[in-house]
Every structure is written in structure tokens, then in C-alpha cells.
All heavy atoms as an XYZ file, in Angstrom:
712
protein
N     -16.698     -1.372    -13.772
C     -17.815     -0.675    -13.217
C     -17.362      0.747    -12.955
O     -16.467      0.968    -12.168
C     -18.194     -1.360    -11.903
C     -19.063     -0.533    -11.029
S     -20.267     -1.501    -10.142
C     -20.771     -2.723    -11.290
N     -17.903      1.670    -13.651
C     -17.540      3.056    -13.422
C     -18.460      3.612    -12.361
O     -19.592      3.199    -12.219
C     -17.643      3.891    -14.705
O     -18.974      3.835    -15.168
C     -16.672      3.395    -15.761
N     -17.933      4.536    -11.605
C     -18.721      5.138    -10.546
C     -17.816      5.811     -9.557
O     -16.606      5.750     -9.657
N     -18.434      6.443     -8.584
C     -17.647      7.144     -7.576
C     -17.056      6.165     -6.584
O     -17.597      5.107     -6.321
C     -18.526      8.161     -6.851
C     -18.909      9.332     -7.730
C     -19.544     10.450     -6.934
O     -19.627     10.343     -5.710
O     -19.936     11.432     -7.558
N     -15.966      6.592     -6.010
C     -15.299      5.820     -4.981
C     -16.025      5.983     -3.657
O     -16.849      6.869     -3.494
C     -13.861      6.336     -4.815
C     -12.982      5.945     -5.947
N     -11.798      5.329     -5.749
C     -13.110      6.070     -7.286
C     -11.218      5.102     -6.907
N     -12.009      5.546     -7.852
N     -15.673      5.140     -2.681
C     -16.248      5.300     -1.349
C     -15.969      6.703     -0.823
O     -14.933      7.282     -1.106
C     -15.520      4.248     -0.517
C     -14.974      3.273     -1.494
C     -14.748      4.040     -2.768
N     -16.872      7.248     -0.061
C     -16.681      8.570      0.509
C     -16.982      9.683     -0.473
O     -16.711     10.843     -0.203
N     -17.531      9.361     -1.660
C     -17.905     10.388     -2.621
C     -16.751     10.969     -3.396
O     -16.887     12.000     -4.035
N     -15.598     10.323     -3.378
C     -14.441     10.788     -4.155
C     -14.856     10.882     -5.617
O     -15.523     10.002     -6.144
C     -13.294      9.790     -3.981
C     -11.978     10.314     -4.510
O     -11.984     11.124     -5.448
O     -10.944      9.903     -3.976
N     -14.461     11.946     -6.294
C     -14.897     12.187     -7.671
C     -14.186     11.299     -8.690
O     -14.605     11.218     -9.825
C     -14.686     13.653     -8.033
N     -13.104     10.633     -8.316
C     -12.411      9.755     -9.259
C     -13.295      8.567     -9.596
O     -14.107      8.134     -8.795
C     -11.100      9.260     -8.649
C     -10.098     10.389     -8.440
C      -8.881      9.890     -7.735
N      -9.271      9.528     -6.365
C      -8.494      8.894     -5.510
N      -7.306      8.521     -5.863
N      -8.900      8.625     -4.294
N     -13.121      8.020    -10.777
C     -13.939      6.876    -11.188
C     -13.069      5.645    -11.388
O     -11.870      5.741    -11.608
C     -14.731      7.164    -12.488
C     -15.716      8.285    -12.271
C     -13.794      7.494    -13.622
N     -13.711      4.499    -11.350
C     -13.014      3.241    -11.578
C     -12.647      3.119    -13.056
O     -13.339      3.668    -13.908
C     -13.923      2.073    -11.208
S     -14.336      1.985     -9.459
N     -11.590      2.342    -13.351
C     -11.290      2.060    -14.759
C     -12.478      1.324    -15.379
O     -13.230      0.633    -14.681
C     -10.070      1.143    -14.688
C      -9.520      1.292    -13.316
C     -10.638      1.716    -12.440
N     -12.636      1.423    -16.677
C     -13.780      0.810    -17.349
C     -13.829     -0.703    -17.152
O     -14.888     -1.303    -17.195
C     -13.749      1.141    -18.844
O     -12.570      0.629    -19.423
N     -12.691     -1.339    -16.898
C     -12.637     -2.793    -16.745
C     -12.884     -3.265    -15.313
O     -12.988     -4.468    -15.064
C     -11.304     -3.327    -17.256
C     -10.104     -2.582    -16.757
C      -9.435     -1.598    -17.426
C      -9.435     -2.746    -15.503
N      -8.387     -1.137    -16.666
C      -8.375     -1.832    -15.475
C      -9.631     -3.571    -14.416
C      -7.509     -1.723    -14.387
C      -8.772     -3.462    -13.331
C      -7.725     -2.552    -13.328
N     -13.018     -2.350    -14.349
C     -13.200     -2.726    -12.939
C     -14.599     -3.307    -12.721
O     -15.592     -2.721    -13.136
C     -12.983     -1.516    -12.032
S     -13.086     -1.930    -10.267
N     -14.672     -4.464    -12.062
C     -15.953     -5.132    -11.806
C     -16.298     -5.173    -10.317
O     -17.278     -5.785     -9.923
C     -15.965     -6.568    -12.383
C     -15.807     -6.540    -13.897
C     -14.902     -7.435    -11.729
N     -15.510     -4.512     -9.488
C     -15.705     -4.546     -8.036
C     -16.682     -3.458     -7.600
O     -16.575     -2.315     -8.026
C     -14.350     -4.337     -7.300
C     -13.360     -5.426     -7.698
C     -14.536     -4.283     -5.800
C     -13.757     -6.818     -7.325
N     -17.623     -3.815     -6.732
C     -18.483     -2.837     -6.079
C     -17.698     -2.320     -4.882
O     -17.517     -3.029     -3.901
C     -19.790     -3.501     -5.590
C     -20.783     -3.731     -6.664
C     -21.473     -2.439     -7.083
O     -21.287     -1.382     -6.492
N     -22.274     -2.535     -8.107
N     -17.199     -1.105     -4.965
C     -16.391     -0.555     -3.885
C     -17.292      0.016     -2.803
O     -18.162      0.830     -3.069
C     -15.467      0.552     -4.417
C     -14.474      0.062     -5.412
N     -13.404     -0.739     -5.076
C     -14.396      0.229     -6.752
C     -12.711     -1.013     -6.151
N     -13.292     -0.439     -7.184
N     -17.084     -0.457     -1.602
C     -17.750      0.082     -0.426
C     -16.637      0.583      0.478
O     -15.471      0.561      0.095
C     -18.598     -1.000      0.247
C     -19.645     -1.563     -0.676
N     -20.757     -0.863     -1.060
C     -19.711     -2.751     -1.330
C     -21.488     -1.583     -1.879
N     -20.862     -2.740     -2.074
N     -16.952      1.007      1.647
C     -15.915      1.513      2.551
C     -14.892      0.405      2.785
O     -15.157     -0.566      3.475
C     -16.528      1.974      3.860
C     -15.495      2.627      4.766
O     -14.415      2.989      4.270
O     -15.777      2.773      5.964
N     -13.730      0.536      2.170
C     -12.686     -0.485      2.267
C     -11.504     -0.012      3.102
O     -10.403     -0.479      2.931
C     -12.201     -0.874      0.873
C     -13.260     -1.539      0.044
C     -12.749     -1.962     -1.312
O     -11.882     -1.325     -1.902
N     -13.290     -3.040     -1.828
N     -11.739      0.924      3.988
C     -10.650      1.387      4.827
C      -9.861      2.491      4.150
O     -10.407      3.356      3.477
N      -8.576      2.446      4.313
C      -7.684      3.483      3.800
C      -7.736      3.531      2.275
O      -7.680      2.491      1.614
C      -6.254      3.205      4.263
C      -5.365      4.394      4.115
N      -4.728      4.673      2.933
C      -5.034      5.369      4.980
C      -4.018      5.777      3.074
N      -4.187      6.213      4.308
N      -7.825      4.738      1.674
C      -7.897      4.855      0.204
C      -6.732      4.195     -0.529
O      -6.900      3.719     -1.653
C      -7.908      6.367     -0.037
C      -8.412      6.950      1.227
C      -7.950      6.028      2.332
N      -5.544      4.150      0.077
C      -4.402      3.513     -0.579
C      -4.577      1.999     -0.708
O      -3.861      1.350     -1.451
C      -3.109      3.807      0.173
C      -2.655      5.246     -0.008
O      -3.183      5.935     -0.913
O      -1.785      5.692      0.763
N      -5.535      1.432      0.051
C      -5.782     -0.006     -0.004
C      -6.820     -0.387     -1.052
O      -7.072     -1.563     -1.267
C      -6.241     -0.521      1.366
C      -5.158     -0.358      2.422
O      -3.963     -0.348      2.059
O      -5.506     -0.235      3.606
N      -7.438      0.604     -1.685
C      -8.471      0.347     -2.680
C      -7.851     -0.286     -3.923
O      -6.895      0.234     -4.486
C      -9.168      1.645     -3.060
C     -10.313      1.540     -4.054
C     -11.495      0.814     -3.423
C     -10.740      2.924     -4.500
N      -8.381     -1.429     -4.334
C      -7.869     -2.154     -5.494
C      -8.986     -2.305     -6.517
O     -10.094     -2.703     -6.188
C      -7.350     -3.556     -5.099
C      -6.854     -4.311     -6.327
C      -6.260     -3.455     -4.061
N      -8.683     -1.960     -7.763
C      -9.608     -2.186     -8.870
C      -9.270     -3.545     -9.466
O      -8.103     -3.856     -9.675
C      -9.445     -1.106     -9.943
C      -9.713      0.261     -9.433
N     -10.990      0.708     -9.150
C      -8.887      1.283     -9.136
C     -10.932      1.951     -8.715
N      -9.665      2.327     -8.694
N     -10.290     -4.361     -9.733
C     -10.065     -5.686    -10.310
C     -10.957     -5.885    -11.519
O     -12.126     -5.510    -11.502
C     -10.380     -6.797     -9.309
C      -9.416     -6.881     -8.167
C      -9.702     -8.083     -7.275
O     -10.387     -9.035     -7.722
O      -9.240     -8.067     -6.134
N     -10.390     -6.516    -12.534
C     -11.167     -6.924    -13.694
C     -11.810     -8.275    -13.432
O     -11.626     -8.875    -12.369
N     -12.562     -8.753    -14.390
C     -13.200    -10.060    -14.272
C     -12.143    -11.148    -14.094
O     -11.097    -11.112    -14.739
C     -14.043    -10.338    -15.511
N     -12.414    -12.077    -13.192
C     -11.505    -13.197    -12.974
C     -11.769    -14.238    -14.046
O     -12.909    -14.546    -14.360
C     -11.744    -13.821    -11.599
C     -11.358    -12.931    -10.479
N     -10.733    -13.399     -9.360
C     -11.490    -11.595    -10.291
C     -10.510    -12.386     -8.520
N     -10.970    -11.292     -9.074
N     -10.703    -14.760    -14.607
C     -10.815    -15.825    -15.604
C     -10.094    -17.047    -15.057
O      -8.979    -16.925    -14.549
C     -10.203    -15.384    -16.924
C     -10.991    -14.277    -17.591
C     -10.319    -13.821    -18.875
N     -11.132    -12.869    -19.591
C     -11.152    -11.563    -19.340
N     -10.410    -11.068    -18.379
N     -11.913    -10.757    -20.045
N     -10.710    -18.185    -15.169
C     -10.113    -19.434    -14.687
C      -9.667    -20.265    -15.882
O     -10.446    -20.508    -16.799
C     -11.123    -20.227    -13.868
C     -11.654    -19.487    -12.646
C     -10.611    -19.251    -11.586
O      -9.740    -20.130    -11.378
O     -10.658    -18.182    -10.955
N      -8.400    -20.663    -15.868
C      -7.846    -21.520    -16.917
C      -7.077    -22.625    -16.220
O      -6.059    -22.366    -15.577
C      -6.910    -20.724    -17.867
C      -6.330    -21.649    -18.931
C      -7.638    -19.556    -18.500
N      -7.585    -23.845    -16.329
C      -6.913    -25.012    -15.736
C      -6.536    -24.770    -14.273
O      -5.393    -24.945    -13.877
C      -5.689    -25.394    -16.564
N      -7.492    -24.337    -13.470
C      -7.324    -24.099    -12.027
C      -6.389    -22.929    -11.715
O      -5.909    -22.800    -10.599
C      -6.866    -25.365    -11.314
N      -6.130    -22.090    -12.689
C      -5.302    -20.908    -12.472
C      -6.157    -19.671    -12.750
O      -6.866    -19.603    -13.750
C      -4.067    -20.909    -13.407
C      -3.290    -19.615    -13.301
C      -3.176    -22.092    -13.089
N      -6.095    -18.712    -11.833
C      -6.836    -17.463    -12.002
C      -5.988    -16.445    -12.747
O      -4.780    -16.338    -12.520
C      -7.197    -16.855    -10.644
O      -8.128    -17.652     -9.981
N      -6.646    -15.705    -13.631
C      -6.026    -14.586    -14.333
C      -6.841    -13.351    -13.976
O      -8.038    -13.322    -14.226
C      -6.055    -14.809    -15.842
C      -5.442    -16.107    -16.354
C      -5.740    -16.284    -17.828
C      -3.953    -16.112    -16.098
N      -6.180    -12.352    -13.378
C      -6.898    -11.165    -12.921
C      -6.096     -9.911    -13.249
O      -4.911     -9.821    -12.928
C      -7.137    -11.189    -11.385
C      -7.933     -9.974    -10.938
C      -7.818    -12.474    -10.956
N      -6.750     -8.960    -13.879
C      -6.156     -7.640    -14.115
C      -6.506     -6.770    -12.902
O      -7.653     -6.751    -12.467
C      -6.775     -7.055    -15.379
C      -6.307     -5.673    -15.734
C      -7.076     -5.235    -16.976
N      -6.622     -3.968    -17.483
C      -7.131     -3.393    -18.566
N      -8.118     -3.981    -19.231
N      -6.669     -2.244    -18.971
N      -5.515     -6.058    -12.348
C      -5.806     -5.218    -11.194
C      -4.904     -3.995    -11.141
O      -3.891     -3.919    -11.819
C      -5.713     -6.023     -9.888
C      -4.290     -6.368     -9.472
C      -3.608     -5.565     -8.575
C      -3.651     -7.494     -9.960
C      -2.316     -5.876     -8.186
C      -2.370     -7.811     -9.589
C      -1.701     -7.002     -8.696
O      -0.431     -7.306     -8.317
N      -5.314     -3.035    -10.326
C      -4.541     -1.814    -10.119
C      -4.933     -1.227     -8.775
O      -6.108     -1.159     -8.433
C      -4.852     -0.797    -11.211
C      -4.128      0.532    -11.033
C      -4.545      1.516    -12.099
N      -5.946      1.849    -11.969
C      -6.405      3.064    -11.728
N      -5.610      4.084    -11.630
N      -7.686      3.284    -11.618
N      -3.941     -0.819     -8.001
C      -4.225     -0.092     -6.763
C      -4.653      1.315     -7.136
O      -4.097      1.933     -8.038
C      -2.991     -0.043     -5.849
C      -2.734     -1.361     -5.167
C      -1.836     -2.273     -5.698
C      -3.411     -1.697     -4.002
C      -1.609     -3.493     -5.085
C      -3.187     -2.911     -3.377
C      -2.285     -3.807     -3.927
O      -2.061     -5.012     -3.323
N      -5.648      1.833     -6.442
C      -6.185      3.144     -6.757
C      -5.131      4.244     -6.630
O      -5.145      5.209     -7.363
C      -7.377      3.458     -5.852
C      -8.121      4.681     -6.328
O      -8.555      4.691     -7.492
O      -8.251      5.626     -5.530
N      -4.198      4.059     -5.710
C      -3.179      5.076     -5.473
C      -2.022      4.994     -6.471
O      -1.060      5.750     -6.376
C      -2.637      4.939     -4.047
O      -2.066      3.647     -3.868
N      -2.113      4.073     -7.440
C      -1.027      3.854     -8.392
C      -1.584      3.889     -9.813
O      -2.742      3.571    -10.041
C      -0.406      2.475     -8.125
C       0.941      2.279     -8.761
O       1.408      3.166     -9.500
O       1.538      1.215     -8.520
N      -0.763      4.275    -10.783
C      -1.193      4.302    -12.177
C      -0.859      3.013    -12.919
O      -1.314      2.807    -14.033
C      -0.543      5.478    -12.917
C      -1.102      6.814    -12.476
O      -2.259      6.854    -12.014
O      -0.383      7.818    -12.587
N      -0.052      2.141    -12.299
C       0.375      0.922    -12.977
C      -0.648     -0.191    -12.817
O      -1.164     -0.419    -11.738
C       1.718      0.452    -12.424
C       2.858      1.400    -12.734
C       4.179      0.838    -12.274
O       4.530     -0.262    -12.743
O       4.827      1.481    -11.455
N      -0.919     -0.890    -13.920
C      -1.797     -2.048    -13.892
C      -0.946     -3.308    -13.828
O       0.203     -3.322    -14.267
C      -2.670     -2.086    -15.145
C      -3.638     -0.935    -15.204
C      -4.498     -0.966    -16.456
O      -4.469     -1.962    -17.203
O      -5.203      0.021    -16.677
N      -1.532     -4.375    -13.276
C      -0.847     -5.636    -13.123
C      -1.759     -6.768    -13.554
O      -2.977     -6.635    -13.563
C      -0.417     -5.855    -11.671
C       0.546     -4.814    -11.217
C       0.256     -3.638    -10.583
C       1.949     -4.822    -11.405
N       1.399     -2.928    -10.364
C       2.467     -3.629    -10.858
C       2.831     -5.732    -11.986
C       3.818     -3.326    -10.871
C       4.188     -5.423    -11.994
C       4.661     -4.232    -11.438
N      -1.161     -7.899    -13.873
C      -1.885     -9.123    -14.190
C      -1.444    -10.172    -13.178
O      -0.252    -10.467    -13.065
C      -1.559     -9.637    -15.619
C      -1.758     -8.554    -16.670
C      -2.365    -10.902    -15.924
C      -3.164     -8.054    -16.824
N      -2.413    -10.712    -12.423
C      -2.118    -11.785    -11.479
C      -2.393    -13.115    -12.168
O      -3.442    -13.302    -12.786
C      -2.985    -11.663    -10.223
C      -2.870    -12.860     -9.315
C      -1.758    -13.017     -8.496
C      -3.850    -13.839     -9.295
C      -1.636    -14.120     -7.674
C      -3.738    -14.944     -8.476
C      -2.629    -15.092     -7.670
O      -2.502    -16.194     -6.854
N      -1.444    -14.037    -12.059
C      -1.583    -15.391    -12.577
C      -1.249    -16.322    -11.430
O      -0.115    -16.354    -10.963
C      -0.606    -15.653    -13.761
C      -0.757    -17.076    -14.275
C      -0.792    -14.632    -14.862
N      -2.234    -17.050    -10.922
C      -1.958    -17.943     -9.802
C      -3.194    -18.668     -9.327
O      -4.271    -18.570     -9.916
N      -3.027    -19.376     -8.218
C      -4.115    -20.188     -7.684
C      -4.709    -19.607     -6.397
O      -5.494    -20.259     -5.724
C      -3.647    -21.619     -7.440
C      -2.548    -21.722     -6.390
O      -2.192    -20.704     -5.765
O      -2.033    -22.845     -6.199
N      -4.348    -18.387     -6.048
C      -4.853    -17.764     -4.830
C      -3.930    -17.955     -3.639
O      -3.984    -17.196     -2.680
N      -3.104    -18.973     -3.672
C      -2.114    -19.193     -2.611
C      -0.741    -18.710     -3.058
O       0.013    -18.151     -2.281
C      -2.058    -20.671     -2.238
C      -3.303    -21.161     -1.523
C      -3.146    -22.584     -1.033
N      -2.688    -23.501     -2.072
C      -3.478    -24.172     -2.888
N      -4.764    -24.037     -2.818
N      -2.975    -24.997     -3.784
N      -0.432    -18.972     -4.314
C       0.843    -18.507     -4.867
C       0.609    -18.135     -6.323
O      -0.314    -18.623     -6.961
C       1.925    -19.580     -4.744
O       1.567    -20.721     -5.496
N       1.453    -17.237     -6.801
C       1.282    -16.813     -8.177
C       2.285    -15.760     -8.577
O       3.240    -15.474     -7.842
N       2.047    -15.181     -9.730
C       2.905    -14.141    -10.285
C       2.104    -12.869    -10.475
O       0.949    -12.919    -10.900
C       3.444    -14.573    -11.650
C       4.285    -15.835    -11.723
C       4.514    -16.221    -13.175
C       5.600    -15.615    -11.008
N       2.704    -11.745    -10.189
C       2.155    -10.439    -10.503
C       3.005     -9.886    -11.637
O       4.176     -9.576    -11.438
C       2.211     -9.523     -9.272
C       1.322    -10.038     -8.162
O       0.096     -9.996     -8.341
O       1.851    -10.480     -7.120
N       2.415     -9.808    -12.823
C       3.150     -9.410    -14.014
C       2.686     -8.058    -14.524
O       1.487     -7.756    -14.496
C       2.929    -10.441    -15.127
C       3.313    -11.885    -14.819
C       2.784    -12.813    -15.892
C       4.822    -12.001    -14.700
N       3.623     -7.283    -15.042
C       3.231     -6.072    -15.752
C       2.533     -6.516    -17.031
O       2.728     -7.646    -17.492
C       4.469     -5.232    -16.091
O       5.241     -5.899    -17.075
N       1.699     -5.671    -17.629
C       1.070     -6.054    -18.896
C       2.101     -6.450    -19.959
O       1.876     -7.391    -20.716
C       0.289     -4.800    -19.308
C      -0.044     -4.138    -18.008
C       1.183     -4.377    -17.149
N       3.221     -5.758    -19.991
C       4.264     -6.078    -20.974
C       4.841     -7.477    -20.714
O       5.051     -8.243    -21.661
C       5.383     -5.032    -20.933
C       4.938     -3.643    -21.330
C       4.234     -2.872    -20.200
O       4.286     -3.299    -19.021
O       3.610     -1.855    -20.516
N       5.095     -7.806    -19.456
C       5.613     -9.140    -19.132
C       4.574    -10.215    -19.426
O       4.917    -11.302    -19.900
C       6.025     -9.208    -17.663
O       7.163     -8.411    -17.434
N       3.294     -9.920    -19.177
C       2.226    -10.878    -19.487
C       2.169    -11.131    -20.990
O       1.989    -12.276    -21.431
C       0.884    -10.364    -18.969
N       2.357    -10.085    -21.797
C       2.375    -10.258    -23.254
C       3.569    -11.103    -23.691
O       3.439    -11.968    -24.559
C       2.395     -8.901    -23.951
C       1.079     -8.171    -23.835
C       1.147     -6.757    -24.390
O       2.219     -6.172    -24.521
N      -0.011     -6.202    -24.701
N       4.737    -10.869    -23.092
C       5.917    -11.674    -23.429
C       5.695    -13.139    -23.052
O       6.054    -14.051    -23.805
C       7.166    -11.123    -22.741
C       7.691     -9.853    -23.382
C       9.081     -9.490    -22.908
N       9.173     -9.271    -21.478
C       8.961     -8.097    -20.866
N       8.627     -7.035    -21.576
N       9.079     -7.997    -19.564
N       5.082    -13.372    -21.889
C       4.785    -14.736    -21.457
C       3.800    -15.401    -22.425
O       4.001    -16.557    -22.815
C       4.219    -14.737    -20.037
C       3.819    -16.098    -19.473
C       5.013    -17.046    -19.427
C       3.205    -15.930    -18.083
N       2.769    -14.671    -22.833
C       1.792    -15.220    -23.783
C       2.472    -15.589    -25.102
O       2.191    -16.652    -25.675
C       0.664    -14.216    -24.015
N       3.365    -14.728    -25.586
C       4.081    -15.030    -26.836
C       4.979    -16.255    -26.667
O       5.071    -17.098    -27.566
C       4.898    -13.824    -27.300
C       4.048    -12.738    -27.937
C       4.877    -11.694    -28.666
N       5.843    -11.012    -27.805
C       5.588     -9.894    -27.121
N       4.406     -9.314    -27.199
N       6.516     -9.345    -26.370
N       5.625    -16.358    -25.516
C       6.512    -17.504    -25.277
C       5.711    -18.806    -25.218
O       6.123    -19.818    -25.797
C       7.290    -17.307    -23.974
N       4.561    -18.785    -24.568
C       3.713    -19.983    -24.506
C       3.208    -20.341    -25.899
O       3.242    -21.510    -26.293
C       2.546    -19.773    -23.520
C       3.098    -19.716    -22.090
C       1.502    -20.882    -23.669
C       2.085    -19.293    -21.058
N       2.768    -19.341    -26.642
C       2.304    -19.573    -28.008
C       3.426    -20.173    -28.856
O       3.210    -21.105    -29.636
C       1.788    -18.266    -28.646
O       0.707    -17.773    -27.846
C       1.310    -18.482    -30.058
N       4.642    -19.661    -28.679
C       5.790    -20.199    -29.414
C       6.090    -21.635    -29.045
O       6.429    -22.449    -29.911
N       5.946    -21.979    -27.757
C       6.175    -23.355    -27.329
C       5.152    -24.303    -27.933
O       5.453    -25.457    -28.236
C       6.109    -23.464    -25.809
C       7.305    -22.902    -25.046
C       7.012    -22.912    -23.554
C       8.551    -23.724    -25.346
N       3.931    -23.814    -28.091
C       2.875    -24.654    -28.649
C       3.020    -24.853    -30.144
O       2.502    -25.821    -30.693
C       1.495    -24.043    -28.342
C       1.108    -24.034    -26.871
C      -0.192    -23.280    -26.687
C       0.992    -25.467    -26.360
N       3.706    -23.924    -30.808
C       3.903    -24.057    -32.247
C       2.575    -24.175    -32.970
O       1.713    -23.331    -32.862
N       2.389    -25.243    -33.700
C       1.181    -25.442    -34.493
C       0.070    -26.147    -33.756
O      -0.907    -26.542    -34.371
N       0.191    -26.353    -32.446
C      -0.836    -27.069    -31.695
C      -2.112    -26.245    -31.674
O      -2.102    -25.069    -31.360
C      -0.368    -27.333    -30.241
C      -1.479    -27.990    -29.432
C       0.876    -28.198    -30.237
N      -3.215    -26.859    -32.033
C      -4.517    -26.211    -32.038
C      -5.240    -26.549    -30.737
O      -5.289    -27.702    -30.329
C      -5.369    -26.688    -33.222
C      -4.782    -26.330    -34.566
C      -4.797    -24.825    -34.799
O      -5.774    -24.160    -34.497
N      -3.693    -24.298    -35.309
N      -5.822    -25.530    -30.100
C      -6.605    -25.756    -28.885
C      -7.886    -26.485    -29.232
O      -8.502    -26.233    -30.273
C      -6.920    -24.418    -28.215
N      -8.278    -27.406    -28.387
C      -9.530    -28.124    -28.557
C     -10.659    -27.322    -27.930
O     -10.471    -26.711    -26.877
C      -9.454    -29.503    -27.872
C      -8.370    -30.391    -28.445
C      -8.610    -30.726    -29.894
O      -9.719    -31.036    -30.293
N      -7.557    -30.646    -30.703
N     -11.824    -27.263    -28.544
C     -12.947    -26.525    -27.966
C     -13.243    -27.021    -26.551
O     -13.249    -28.222    -26.294
C     -14.119    -26.843    -28.894
C     -13.479    -27.251    -30.194
C     -12.172    -27.892    -29.814
N     -13.415    -26.065    -25.644
C     -13.731    -26.395    -24.252
C     -12.566    -26.920    -23.450
O     -12.731    -27.441    -22.366
N     -11.338    -26.772    -23.945
C     -10.176    -27.320    -23.231
C      -9.479    -26.299    -22.365
O      -8.411    -26.562    -21.855
C      -9.179    -27.909    -24.237
O      -8.647    -26.887    -25.064
N     -10.064    -25.113    -22.172
C      -9.433    -24.065    -21.361
C      -9.398    -24.440    -19.916
O     -10.179    -25.125    -19.372
C     -10.154    -22.751    -21.544
């Protein structure tokens, strides 16, 4: 969701941000989040703190999880794909 930040700040959200930002307190606490995806009771969320240029990928259940850099998330995806080898996903099995 692109648009102005709370308080009329001229900066805009990343194109992938889906959060409606309202007054969220201190600007350093502002977090941009992408759409949440659920896979087998695990959430996958792309996010970035407004005060930082680095993006992260959260993989977890909301109580515990991993915060991965995009590069680490890609390495993890390749490793999982390699473990699966020739296994084909079944439709609707996500």
C-alpha cells in the first residue's frame, strides 16, 4: 500500500506493504509488512522497519520463528527444494 506515513511524512511505503499505517508511536517503531502467507500452520511475512533499509522474512508461528535475510530465505528455499528432490507437490497441500 503506497501512501504517506503517519504525521504527513513524505516518504512512502514499499509497493509490497499491506499495512494501513496510523499513528503508531515513535517513527522508528513503524514496520512495513507484506501479505501474510500461511503454510502448514507457519506464517511467512516480508517486513522492514521504516528506519532501516534492510528487508527481512519472518518464518514462524507467532510465538517462535526465524527472521531471515532475503538471501538466507533463498538459500533455505533451495535447500528444502533439494531435500524434496523429485517430489511433486499435491494440489491444495500447502
